[in-house]
C-alpha positions in Angstrom: 125.2 115.4 85.5 128.4 116.6 84.1 130.5 113.6 82.9 134.4 113.8 82.1 133.8 112.2 78.4 135.2 113.4 75.2 133.5 113.6 72.0 135.2 110.5 71.0 134.0 108.5 73.6 130.4 109.8 72.4 131.3 108.9 69.2 132.3 105.2 70.0 128.7 105.0 71.8 127.0 106.1 68.9 128.7 103.8 66.7 127.7 100.8 69.0 123.6 102.3 69.0 123.6 102.2 65.5 125.6 99.0 64.5 123.9 96.1 63.6 122.8 93.4 66.1 124.8 90.9 64.4 127.7 93.1 64.9 127.6 93.9 68.5 129.7 92.7 71.3 128.2 89.5 73.1 127.6 90.7 76.8 128.2 88.4 79.6 125.5 89.4 82.9 126.2 87.5 86.1 123.0 88.5 88.7 119.8 88.7 87.5 117.8 89.9 90.4 115.2 92.3 90.4 117.6 95.0 88.8 120.0 92.6 87.3 117.3 91.5 85.3 116.0 94.1 83.9 119.6 95.5 83.1 120.1 92.7 81.1 117.0 92.3 79.1 117.3 96.2 78.1 120.7 95.1 76.5 118.8 92.4 74.9 116.2 94.9 73.4 118.8 96.9 72.2 120.1 94.5 69.9 123.1 92.7 71.9 123.2 89.0 72.4 123.8 88.8 76.4 124.5 85.4 78.1 122.8 85.5 81.3 123.5 83.9 84.5 121.9 83.4 88.0 122.4 81.3 90.9 118.6 80.7 91.0 117.8 78.5 87.6 114.2 79.7 87.0 115.2 83.3 87.0 118.1 81.8 84.0 115.1 80.1 82.4 112.7 83.4 82.4 115.8 85.2 80.6 115.8 83.6 78.2 112.5 83.3 77.7 113.0 87.2 77.6 115.3 86.8 74.7 118.6 86.4 76.6 120.8 83.8 76.1 121.3 80.9 79.1 124.5 80.6 80.6 124.9 77.5 82.3 127.8 78.5 84.7 130.2 81.5 85.8 132.7 80.2 83.1 129.9 80.7 80.6 128.7 84.0 80.9 132.5 85.1 80.9 132.7 87.7 77.3 134.9 90.1 76.7 132.4 92.7 78.4 130.7 91.4 81.7 128.7 93.0 84.3 128.0 91.7 87.4 125.1 92.7 89.7 124.9 90.2 92.5 123.9 91.2 95.9 126.6 90.8 98.3 130.5 91.1 98.3 130.5 87.2 99.1 128.5 86.9 95.9 130.8 88.9 93.8 134.0 87.4 95.4 132.3 83.7 93.8 131.3 85.4 90.9 134.6 87.2 89.8 137.3 84.7 91.4 135.3 81.1 91.4 137.3 80.9 88.2 140.0 83.2 88.1 141.0 82.5 84.4 137.4 82.5 83.2 137.4 86.0 81.6 138.8 86.4 78.5 142.6 88.3 78.1 142.0 92.1 77.9 138.3 91.7 79.1 136.3 94.5 80.5 134.8 94.1 84.2 131.9 96.0 85.3 131.0 95.8 88.8 127.4 97.5 89.1 126.9 96.2 92.6 126.7 97.7 95.7 129.7 97.1 97.7 131.9 98.9 100.2 134.7 101.0 98.3 137.4 99.0 100.4 135.9 95.6 99.0 136.2 97.0 95.3 139.9 98.3 95.7 140.5 94.8 97.1 139.1 93.4 93.6 141.7 95.3 91.9 144.2 94.5 94.1 143.2 90.4 93.9 143.1 90.5 89.7 147.0 92.0 90.3 148.2 89.4 92.4 146.2 87.0 90.0 148.3 88.4 87.0 145.4 89.4 85.5 146.0 93.1 84.9 145.0 93.2 81.6 141.1 93.1 82.8 140.0 96.5 83.2 137.5 97.0 86.0 135.2 99.7 86.6 133.7 100.8 89.7 130.1 101.7 88.8 127.2 101.0 91.2 124.0 101.9 90.4 120.6 103.4 91.0 117.1 103.8 90.3 115.1 100.9 90.9 113.8 97.8 88.6 111.5 99.9 86.4 114.2 102.4 85.3 116.8 99.1 85.0 114.3 97.7 82.0 114.3 101.0 80.5 117.8 101.7 80.5 117.6 105.1 82.5 119.4 104.4 85.5 121.7 106.7 87.6 125.1 105.4 87.4 128.3 106.4 89.4 131.4 105.1 87.9 135.0 105.1 88.3 138.2 103.1 87.5 141.2 104.5 84.9 140.6 106.4 82.1 141.3 103.3 80.0 138.6 101.1 81.7 136.1 104.1 81.5 136.8 104.4 77.8 136.4 100.8 77.1 133.0 100.8 79.1 131.5 104.0 78.3 128.7 102.6 75.4 127.4 100.4 77.7 127.5 102.5 80.6 125.3 104.9 78.3 123.2 102.4 77.2 122.4 101.3 80.7 121.5 105.0 82.2 119.9 107.8 81.2 122.3 110.3 79.4 122.0 113.2 82.6 122.7 110.5 85.1 125.7 108.7 84.1 128.3 110.4 86.6 132.0 109.4 85.8 133.6 110.2 89.4 137.0 111.1 89.9 139.6 109.1 91.7 140.2 105.6 90.4 138.2 102.4 91.8 136.4 103.0 95.1 135.2 106.7 94.4 132.0 105.1 92.5 131.4 102.9 95.6 132.0 106.1 97.7 129.5 107.9 96.0 126.9 105.5 95.9 127.5 105.0 99.9 127.0 108.5 100.5 123.7 108.4 98.1 122.4 105.7 100.4 122.5 107.5 103.5 119.8 109.1 101.7 117.8 106.2 100.3 118.2 104.1 103.8 116.9 107.1 105.6 114.2 108.2 103.1 112.5 104.6 102.7 112.0 104.7 106.9 110.6 107.9 106.3 108.0 107.0 103.9 107.4 104.2 106.2 107.2 106.1 109.3 104.9 109.1 107.8 102.2 106.7 106.2 102.1 104.9 109.4 101.7 108.2 111.3 98.9 109.0 108.6 97.4 105.8 109.2 97.2 105.9 113.0 95.5 109.5 112.5 92.8 107.8 110.5 93.6 110.2 107.6 92.7 109.0 103.8 95.9 107.3 103.0 95.4 107.9 99.1 94.9 111.5 99.5 97.8 111.5 102.1 99.6 109.8 99.5 99.0 112.7 96.9 99.1 115.6 99.4 102.9 114.4 100.4 104.0 113.9 96.9 102.8 117.3 95.7 104.7 119.4 98.5 107.7 120.1 100.1 107.6 117.1 101.8 108.1 114.9 98.1 110.9 112.0 97.8 111.7 109.9 95.4 111.4 107.1 97.8 108.2 108.0 99.1 106.6 108.5 95.9 107.9 104.8 94.1 107.2 103.0 98.0 103.8 104.3 98.9 101.7 103.1 96.1 103.1 99.4 97.7 101.7 100.6 101.4 98.4 101.3 100.0 98.2 98.0 98.0 99.4 96.3 101.1 101.5 93.5 98.9 104.7 92.6 99.7 105.3 89.5 98.5 107.2 88.9 95.7 108.8 92.0 96.8 110.0 94.5 94.3 112.8 95.7 96.7 113.7 93.2 99.3 114.3 94.8 103.3 117.5 92.8 103.1 118.9 95.0 100.2 118.2 98.3 102.4 119.6 96.5 105.3 122.6 95.8 103.5 122.9 99.0 102.2 122.6 100.8 105.5 124.9 98.5 107.1 127.9 99.4 104.3 127.4 103.1 105.8 127.5 102.4 109.0 130.3 100.0 109.1 132.3 102.8 107.6 131.1 105.1 109.4 131.9 103.2 112.8 135.4 102.6 111.3 136.3 106.4 110.7 134.4 107.2 113.8 132.0 109.8 111.9 128.6 110.2 113.4 125.2 108.9 111.0 122.4 109.2 113.8 119.5 108.6 111.3 121.1 106.6 109.3 121.8 104.1 112.5 118.8 104.5 113.6 117.2 103.5 110.1 119.0 100.7 110.3 117.9 99.5 113.8 114.8 99.8 112.5 115.5 97.4 109.4 116.9 94.8 112.2 113.8 94.8 114.1 111.9 93.9 110.6 114.3 91.3 110.2 114.1 89.6 113.8 110.3 89.9 112.8 110.4 87.6 109.5 109.9 90.2 106.8 113.6 90.7 105.5 112.7 89.0 102.1 109.5 91.1 101.8 109.0 94.3 100.1 110.8 97.2 102.5 107.2 99.0 102.2 105.7 96.7 104.3 108.1 98.0 107.1 104.2 100.2 107.5 103.3 97.3 109.8 105.9 98.4 112.4 103.7 101.2 112.9 100.1 99.7 112.8 98.5 97.6 115.1 96.3 96.1 112.1 96.2 96.5 108.5 96.1 100.5 107.3 93.3 99.7 105.2 91.2 98.7 108.4 92.5 101.4 110.9 89.8 103.1 112.6 89.2 105.8 114.6 91.5 106.6 118.0 89.1 108.2 120.9 91.7 110.7 120.9 91.3 111.4 116.9 88.2 113.2 117.5 89.4 116.4 118.9 92.1 116.6 115.8 90.8 117.5 112.1 92.5 116.4 108.9 93.7 119.3 107.5 95.9 119.9 110.8 97.0 116.4 111.0 98.3 116.3 107.3 100.2 119.1 107.9 101.8 117.7 110.9 102.8 114.3 108.5 104.2 116.6 106.2 106.2 118.5 109.0 107.4 115.1 109.9 108.7 114.3 106.5 110.4 117.5 105.6 112.4 117.8 109.2 113.4 114.3 108.5 114.5 115.0 104.9 116.1 118.4 106.2 118.3 116.3 108.6 118.9 113.6 106.2 120.0 116.1 103.4 122.7 117.5 105.7 124.0 114.0 107.1 124.4 112.7 103.3 126.7 115.5 102.6 128.7 115.9 105.8 129.1 112.3 105.1 130.1 112.8 101.4 132.4 115.6 102.6 134.2 113.4 105.2 134.6 110.9 102.1 136.2 113.7 100.3 133.3 113.3 97.3 133.2 116.4 94.9 129.9 118.0 96.9 128.9 119.2 93.3 128.6 116.0 91.6 127.3 114.2 94.9 124.5 116.9 94.6 123.8 116.2 90.9 124.1 112.5 91.5 120.9 112.8 94.5 119.0 114.8 92.3 118.9 112.5 89.8 118.8 109.7 91.4 116.6 107.6 93.8 117.7 109.8 96.9 116.5 113.2 95.9 113.9 114.9 97.9 112.3 118.3 97.4 114.1 119.5 100.9 117.7 118.1 99.4 117.3 120.4 96.2 116.2 123.1 98.0 118.5 123.5 101.0 121.5 121.2 99.9 122.8 124.0 97.9 123.0 126.3 100.5 124.3 123.7 102.9 127.0 123.1 100.4 128.1 126.5 100.0 128.4 127.4 103.6 129.3 124.2 105.2 132.8 125.3 105.9 131.7 128.7 107.7 132.4 128.6 110.8 130.8 132.4 111.8 126.8 131.7 112.8 126.2 135.3 111.3 126.8 133.4 107.9 123.7 131.7 109.1 120.9 133.8 111.1 118.0 135.0 108.9 116.1 138.1 109.5 112.4 137.3 109.0 112.9 134.4 111.2 111.0 131.9 108.8 112.7 128.3 108.4 115.0 128.4 111.1 116.3 125.7 113.7 113.9 127.1 116.5 110.7 126.8 114.4 111.8 123.3 113.0 112.3 122.6 116.8 108.5 123.8 117.3 107.3 121.8 114.2 108.9 118.6 115.0 108.0 118.7 118.9 104.4 119.2 117.8 104.5 116.1 115.8 106.3 114.1 118.0 103.6 114.9 120.5 100.6 114.0 118.2 102.2 110.8 117.5 102.6 110.1 121.3 98.9 111.1 121.9 97.9 108.2 119.1 100.6 106.0 120.4 102.5 105.9 116.8 106.4 105.6 117.1 108.6 107.9 115.6 112.0 106.7 115.1 113.4 108.9 113.0 111.3 111.7 113.7 112.8 111.6 117.2 116.3 111.4 116.0 116.1 113.9 113.8 114.3 116.0 116.9 117.0 115.6 118.9 119.4 116.7 116.1 117.8 119.6 116.2 117.4 120.3 119.7 121.5 119.8 119.8 121.7 122.9 117.6 119.2 124.9 119.6 120.9 123.8 122.8 124.3 125.2 120.9 123.0 128.5 120.7 121.9 128.3 116.9 117.9 128.5 117.2 117.7 131.7 115.5 119.6 130.4 112.6 118.5 129.4 109.0 117.3 125.7 109.2 119.8 124.2 106.6 122.6 125.4 109.3 121.6 121.7 110.6 124.7 120.6 108.6 126.7 122.0 111.4 125.7 119.4 113.7 128.4 117.6 111.8 131.3 120.1 111.8 134.1 118.9 114.4 135.1 123.2 114.3 131.4 124.2 115.5 
């Protein structure tokens, strides 16, 4: 991802990287959850003295056992460089303003939590009201999961004043893959907007992975083989590759990524979409299914456990349906792949249209997605053409001669999937939502246009 850094910023980073441990600045770290713990211990491994605090004492002890410094309170974790990685705006509020004078003068504060952009902007305003303009605030949500957090290879979307970015750059680079640090123009709030648009894809793809594996189980496919077929095809997504092993293990506690986390992120998207009167049919569908999971008591469990919403019994114990005998496994595997490619196609379109609505640079957005947890084969392949032609209103710009990969062919494929799922009593929440988006495009006369023209569903001038 291209960044707006200079050679001097890189030299500053290398200076910190080569600095003896005793000379590296002490880092305060608030929020030692699944990702926060990995981020903090990565900094410890790199030789930084890190004072970590969390509201759950056993986690602080675990951090101390890993070589970190246990902070006894929020104030105790307040250092010249402070990283906040808590889950919700309420927790951020407590961490930042529970003791307004805790942070030293001229401190640098990195807000890595996923929160609405309006909230991050309110933090900046509150710091100003409290007479803390000396604090350099960086709006820098992260993506990539616990493993990449511990490896220091996260995707980070950072925004703030030039001074704040320059001061924090060495830490941002320590926590991210060098190709996955995006400096987002627009100041405080722009980083969170970029993350919000990215989470459109994350929220859809997590549920899509559960839905596809649920269908595979209902069709009595070999589940490990189905997983391999998917991740090695145009149906691939980061989320499917990441979540599906946990579905196969059927072990959802303790969670690697709890359902409540993606529900919170989906809610950030849909709340903003409602506020701005922007349609988000797929992520809104995903949010409703996540709420169904919450009502069943699986909110604290891993989001890969949502596969249970599609099954009448554990996938490892599934048996063939009488209707299944009339089908063959090769054809059924194609149906599962078609389900995912159709959902991923519409998800790519929804996220690009939403990012455009937010005023984000779509080229940078594409780079962020392709290097982060929202990536998919379909976004990488169709996304560039969606972006290039989104504002071209003539149908002739989208018509294809070979009639392959058209809106019409996508409708046919998804219709076949929906019918097959109905035959084995498998619900397809996202599949049906994607089909109805495609049917709307067909109804409006776009059936002979290339499938990426589905992005025009969100164009007000269509």
